[in-house]
C-alpha positions as CSV (number, residue, x, y, z in Angstrom):
1,X,21.9,-23.2,7.4
2,X,20.7,-20.2,6.9
3,X,22.2,-17.0,7.6
4,X,21.9,-14.0,9.5
5,X,19.7,-12.2,7.3
6,X,17.6,-15.4,6.1
7,X,16.8,-15.7,10.0
8,X,15.5,-12.1,10.2
9,X,13.6,-12.4,6.7
10,X,11.6,-15.0,9.2
11,X,10.3,-12.3,11.5
12,X,9.9,-9.8,9.3
13,X,7.5,-11.9,7.5
14,X,6.8,-10.2,4.2
15,X,8.8,-7.1,2.7
16,X,7.7,-4.1,1.6
17,X,7.6,-2.3,-2.3
18,X,10.8,-3.1,-4.4
19,X,12.3,-5.1,-1.1
20,X,11.4,-8.3,-0.3
21,X,11.8,-9.7,3.0
22,X,15.3,-11.2,3.1
23,X,16.1,-7.5,1.6
24,X,14.9,-5.3,4.1
25,X,17.0,-7.7,6.6
26,X,19.7,-7.6,4.8
27,X,19.6,-4.0,4.7
28,X,18.8,-3.9,8.3
29,X,21.6,-5.8,8.7
30,X,24.0,-4.0,6.9
31,X,22.9,-0.3,8.6
32,X,23.0,-1.6,11.9
33,X,26.7,-3.8,11.5
34,X,25.1,-7.2,12.2
35,X,22.9,-9.3,15.3
36,X,25.0,-7.1,18.4
37,X,24.2,-3.9,16.2
38,X,20.3,-4.0,16.3
39,X,19.8,-5.6,19.7
40,X,22.2,-2.2,20.7
41,X,19.6,-0.2,18.9
42,X,16.7,1.8,20.5
43,X,13.6,1.1,19.5
44,X,13.2,4.0,17.8
45,X,16.4,4.0,15.4
46,X,15.0,0.8,14.0
47,X,11.4,2.3,13.2
48,X,12.6,5.6,11.4
49,X,13.8,2.3,8.5
50,X,11.3,1.8,6.3
51,X,9.1,-1.0,6.9
52,X,9.9,-1.8,10.2
53,X,7.0,-0.2,12.8
54,X,6.9,-0.5,16.6
55,X,5.7,-3.8,15.8
56,X,8.5,-5.5,14.5
57,X,10.8,-3.6,16.0
58,X,10.1,-5.1,19.5
59,X,9.8,-8.2,17.6
60,X,12.8,-8.0,16.4
61,X,14.4,-6.6,19.5
62,X,13.0,-9.3,21.2
63,X,14.5,-12.0,19.5
64,X,17.8,-11.4,19.8
65,X,20.3,-11.5,22.4
């Protein structure tokens, strides 16, 4: 079984300098207080996060229900 961070990392595919995809996913989950918070967050708030552009934010939003 994979953790939420590992599943989110699969969506992200890559990290950013200094953070791998799992670390970026963990940061997002912590910032938004879990998957529900990511789902409820406006797209603009996701794209404000380091390493998350419009395409990745849209993928995250589309994947989380």
